[in-house]
C-alpha positions in Angstrom: 21.5 11.2 27.8 22.0 10.9 24.0 24.7 13.0 22.4 24.0 15.5 19.6 24.7 13.0 16.8 22.2 10.5 18.3 19.6 13.2 18.7 20.1 14.4 15.2 19.7 10.9 13.9 16.5 10.5 15.8 15.2 13.8 14.3 16.1 12.5 10.8 14.1 9.3 11.3 11.1 11.3 12.6 11.4 13.7 9.6 11.4 10.7 7.2 8.2 9.5 8.9 6.6 12.9 8.7 7.3 13.3 5.0 6.0 9.8 4.3 2.8 10.5 6.2 2.3 13.9 4.4 2.9 12.2 1.0 0.3 9.5 1.9 -2.1 12.3 3.1 -1.7 14.1 -0.3 -2.3 10.9 -2.2 -5.6 10.5 -0.3 -6.4 14.2 -0.9 -5.9 13.6 -4.6 -8.4 10.7 -4.5 -10.8 12.9 -2.5 -10.6 15.6 -5.2 -11.3 13.1 -7.9 -14.3 11.8 -6.0 -15.6 15.3 -5.3 -15.4 16.3 -9.0 -17.1 13.0 -10.0 -19.9 13.8 -7.5 -20.2 17.4 -8.7 -19.0 18.9 -5.4 -17.0 22.0 -5.0 -13.2 21.8 -4.9 -13.0 23.2 -1.4 -15.4 23.2 1.5 -14.8 25.9 4.1 -16.7 24.1 6.8 -14.5 21.0 6.3 -11.4 23.2 6.4 -12.5 24.5 9.8 -13.1 21.0 11.0 -9.5 20.1 10.0 -8.1 23.2 11.7 -10.0 22.4 14.9 -8.8 18.8 14.8 -5.2 20.0 14.5 -5.8 22.3 17.5 -7.1 19.4 19.5 -4.3 17.0 18.4 -1.6 19.6 19.1 -3.0 20.5 22.5 -2.9 16.8 23.4 0.8 16.7 22.8 1.7 20.0 24.2 2.0 22.1 21.1 0.5 25.6 21.1 -2.5 26.8 19.2 -0.2 29.0 17.0 1.9 25.9 16.2 -1.3 24.0 15.3 -2.4 26.8 13.1 0.9 27.0 11.3 1.0 23.2 10.7 -2.6 23.2 9.4 -1.9 26.2 7.1 1.0 24.5 5.4 -0.7 21.1 5.0 -4.0 22.7 3.9 -2.2 25.0 1.4 -0.4 22.1 -0.2 -3.6 20.1 -0.3 -5.6 22.9 -1.9 -3.0 23.4 -4.6 -3.0 19.8 -5.5 -6.8 19.5 -5.5 -7.1 22.6 -7.7 -5.4 20.5 -10.4 -8.4 18.3 -10.6 -10.9 21.2 -11.0 -9.2 23.0 -13.9 
């Protein structure tokens, strides 16, 4: 079994990947906001938000995370995404 230093190192590597993936997701969300504005669509679509939340529930369930954990992850990511997309609709 790995010692605490090895385990912390593994977590740090995973954290790096998580942050990189979130940054990439936000870059794509920015492009989506630009496209929505160009096409005359609303900044935020509640039905799409529900689809994302449901997808998070399913993905989390597949890896053993709870529905509450899925909701909290979705809340954080969607909140950041909404804030960034609002910038394009001012």
